[in-house]
Every structure is written in C-alpha cells, then in structure tokens.
N, C-alpha and C positions, 0 to 999 in steps of 0.2 A: 859746673853743673847746672846750678840755680838758672843761667842765663839762660843756657839750652833748652830746659825744661819749660820757662817761659816762651821762648820763642816758637817751640814746638806747638805750645798751646794755642798761641796767636794764630800760628797756620792754621791749627783746626778749625779756631774759629773764624777767620776770614776765608776758608775753603766753601764753597757754596754746598749746600745739601743737595742729596739727589732728587728729593722732592720740589725742590723750587723749579717751577717750569713758568717763564715767561710768558705775558698776553701773547705777544708775535708768534711764540713756538706753539700755543694753542690754537691760535687761528690758522696756523699753517697745518696742524694737523687735520682740525676740520675740515680744510679745504681737500688736504690728502684724501682725508675718507670721503668726503663726497666726490671726488673725483673717479676713487677706485671702484665706486657702484655706477658700472657703466650705462644701466637704466637711467640713473638720474640724470647723467650728464645727456644722453639722449634726450629725454624728458625734456630738460632745461633749454637745449637747442631749438627742439619743436616748439617752444612756449614762446620764445624769442622771436621766432620767424612768424608764428601767429600776430604777435602784438606788431611787429613790423608789416604785417599784411593788414591788420585793421588801420594802421595808422596812415598808409600810402594805399590805402583801397579806390581811390580815383585812379591811381597810376596802374595797381596791378588788375583792376576791372575796366577792359575799355569799354563794354556794352555798359547803357544805362540800366540800372537794375528795375527801373520803375516803368521802363518803356515798353508799351504793350504792341507786339508786332501780331497782327490776326492774321497775317498770310503766312505765318509761320508756328501754327501749336503745336505742341507737344512734338516738336520737331527732335531727332536722337541727335547725337551730337556730331558734328561736321567742323569742316574747317573755320566757318562762321561764329559758330554757337559751341565752344570747346565740349560744353557739358549740356548741350540740347536747351529746350526751352520747355518751359511749362506750361498749363492749359491756359493762361493768358498770354502766350508769346514772348514771355519774359526772359530773357538768359537766365541761365540756372547758373553759370559760372560768376558771374557779376553778382548774383543773390547771394551767393554762398560766401564770397568776399565780402559784402556788406553784412551778413549777419556776423561775421567774427567779431564785427565792432560790439554788438550787442552782448554776446556772450561774453567778451573779455572785460567788458565794461561792468556788468552786471556782477560778474565774480570777484573784480576788484574793488569796486565801490561798496556792495554789499557787506563782503567782508570786513572793509576797512572800517566800515560803521559798526558792526557788532563788535568787532576787536576792541574799539575804543571803548564802548560802553562797557564790555565786560571786562577789560583790562582794569579800566577805573572802577569800577564796582567792584573786582574780585580783590584789587589792593587795599581797596578802603577796609572793606569787612575783615582780610586777612590781618591787616596792621592794626587796627582798633579793638577786632575782638567785641566780646559782652553783649551789649544790645545792638549795637550797629551789626555785629557780624549777624546777629539772629533775623533781625531786619531784612538785611539784604538776602539770604539764604532762603527765607521762608517766600520771598518774593519771587527768588528764583527757582524754586522748587514749584510754586503755582504756575510760572511760565512754562516749566519745563513738562508739567501733567497734558499742555494741549499739544494733540498731533499739530504739527508744525505745519504739513503741507497743506490739510485742510483748514487751517488758520488762514494761512497766506491765501489759499482760492478765497475764502470768505470775505476776507478783508479788499482784496484785489476787485471780486466783483462788485462787492459796495462803492468804494472809490474810485472805482475806475480802472481800466487796463492801459499802462505807460509803461514806458522805462522807468521814468523815473519813480513812478509809485511800487513798480515792483523791486527796485533796490532799495527803495526805504522800507517796504514792509519786509524784505529778508532781512534788514540792518536792523531791524527794532525788534525781530521777534528769534534770533537766532544767537543771541548773547548768551545764555547761560552756561554752555560748554565752556566758553573762554573765561568767565566767571569764576566758576569752582575748581578751574584749573589753577587760576593765577591765586585765589585765595589758598589752597593748598601750597604751593609754594613760597608765597609769604609767609604761612604760619611757622614754616620750618626754618626761615631766612629772618626772621625779626628778632630770635634771641641770640642771634649769633654776635661775635666780637666787635666785627665792624659796625653794627648797628648801633650795641652799643657805646663804642666809642662816639659815633655821632652824634646822640644823643649828651653824651659827657660835654662835648665841644658846643652846645648849643645849637645844634642843627633843628631848624623846622620841620614837623612832621611831612608836609608837602616835599621837602627837599631829600628826607629819609627815603620816603617812597619812591620819587621819581628819579632820583639820582643815585641811590645806594641799593634799593631792593629790586625796581624793575629791570634793571640793567641785566640782572643776575638770574631774571625770568625771561630774559629774549628768547632764548633757545626753544623752550616750549610754546610759547604765544607764536612763534613764526612757524615750526611745525605745523601746529594746529590750524592754522590761517591759511596755511596752503592746502590742507585737506578740504579746508572749507570753501575755498575757490571752486575744487571740482564739485563739492554738493549745492553749491549755489548755480554753478552751469547748467547741472542736470534739473535743478527745480527749474530753473527759467525756461529749460527746454520742454518739460514736462507743462507748464503751465501755457507755453506758447500751441504746445500739440491740443491742449484742451479749449484752445481760444479764447484764454485769459492772460496770457501774455501780452508781447509787442503786439500793437494794432497795426493791421495790414492798412497801406501796403508796403511800410516796413519790413524788412526780410529779416528771417530768424530762423537757426535751425530748426528749433521746434516746429515752427508754422508751416517749413516747408516739410516736414515729417507727415503732416495731416493727409497730404496726398497719399500715402502708405496706405489708408483707410480703404482704400478701393480695391477690388482682387486684380481689376483689370488694371490698374496702376503697378501692383506690386508684380504681376506675371509679364506684362509688355511694355512695362517703361521703368526699368531699373535706375535710368538717370535721374528721376524726380527725387527717389528716396534714398538710394545709395549713398551719395556724395555727402549729405547732411549728417545721416546714420555715421558714416564713416568719422565726419569732424568731429561731432560729440563723443563717439567713444574714443578716439584718437586724444582729443583735448584733455579729458577726463582721466583718462590711461597716463598720459605725460604729467599731469599734476599729480598725481598720487608717485609715480616714480620720484619726483623731485622731491615730496613730504617723506617718503622712505630713506631717500638720501640723506635730507635735512635731518632725520630722525636718528639715525646713525652717527652724524657728522657731530650733533649736538649732546650725544649721550657720554656722560662724563667717565663712564667706565670705560671707554676707549680712547676718550681724549687723553684722559690720564694716564693710562695705564704704558 
C-alpha cells in the first residue's frame, strides 16, 4: 500500500501543470491572435508591398521623377504617364513611388532613434529608482511639456530642412512616451523572483536590464513603436506640406500635396493631389491596423488564457 501511494504521488509531481505554457506555445498563440485580426494582416501585407516599392523604386517607376517635360505640363493620366504630370511636367507616378522612400525611411529611422533613447532611459530609471529615477523623469516631464510639432518646425527651420535633419530631430524629441512606458514596466518587474535570482547569482546590472528585464518589455515597446511609425509619417507629411520637409526636387507625399492649396487644382486636376493623399491615408491606416493586431497579440490576458 505504501509503495502504491508513493508511486501515485510521484506521478502527480511529474504530471505537468495546466498553467505551464512553453515559450513556443506562447509565440504560436501570439501569431494566431495576430492572424485572426484580418485588418492587421491586410495592413502588414500593404506595408510589405510599400517597403518593396521603396527598395525597388527604379524598377517600379519607369519615368525619371526629376525630369521636367515642359511639353506635357499638368497632363491628365494617359498611357505614357499613368497618373499624369505635375506643373513642371514631371511624372506623378514616378514621384509618388520615390516619395515612398522618404516616408518609410522617416518612419523607421526616427522611431528607431527615439525607441533606443526612450528604452534605455526608461530601463535605467525603472531599475535604479531613487535619485536616478527622479532626474530622468523630471527631464522627461520637461520635454513632454513642449508641443512636439512646433518644436520640430522651429528646429528644422533653424538647422535646415533635409531628410537626415528631419529624422534626427523627430527621433531626439519623441522619446518621452517610450521612456515612461518602459519605466513603468521595469518597476513592476524588478522585484520578481527571476530578477532576485539573477542578482543572487552575481549578474551585473547591465546584464539584468538587457538580458532579463527588457525581453519581457518587448511586447509593449513593439506596439508603441508601431504606432509611432504612423505618427512619424504624418509629421513628415505635415512638414513637407508646410515647406519645411524634404527640400525639392526630392519628392515627398506632403510636398506633392502642396498643389492642393489651389482651388483650380482641387477642382480640375485631382491626379495631382488624390494619389499622395491616398498614400498617406492608406499607409497610416495600415500601420495602425498592424499596431492594433500586435496589441491584441501581446496582451497577456488573451495569450495565457
């Protein structure tokens, strides 16, 4: 009888618990949750297509986006010019394709810059706390008090409008949101058992932050960065529309929309402003769809249920 009871106890101990979920199973559930949200899949496909268009722009755009054909000014769409020509005789389709490079580059690079800055500062503030946390958070509060778009316009007007200046300024001024997000996550994780165990084993602070803590914050960071790409694309389009974005003749969606300020263009030449307007709207919408899908996929209440 005693041997039977010992065997039954050992079987119960060896039996996996219902709450034990492998990392592979969690990733499969995340992917499944993302795929189930059809708009996110649609948005991801469109974004991939836009990236491919930006990479292979010389192949997609047959015409030269900088060539000015004065014999074909403001021509409507035709077999030679798919989306017509602008006021200088330049092919609208070619400029639309090359403008994709600008928007994608600004969205990815600017977000990458402020994600690295915000993640690093937020992780340091959340892990060390105390005076370090207070100093970083006060700097964050000061940066957040300034209206971002106005500061970006002012800085760009002072240092000059170029693609690299826009990406740098947007990246250096947009990090507080990520910083506060990461700090809050680190504050809730730093007292967990795996962190205490890592300290007991002699792990350095940098190893604990970048190896043990930040991987657990990757989900919220990814979601926030995805939504940030949409915001960066809109900001670049706004700057270009105001004449403070990418300098001509380099094409930009916002720059192409400046023609829409004239009533004659709005009423009689829709091929000049409808395509760039649709591209801005479609890109931002698709990025937001992907962000919504990632937010649902990384939600622990749905992944672990």
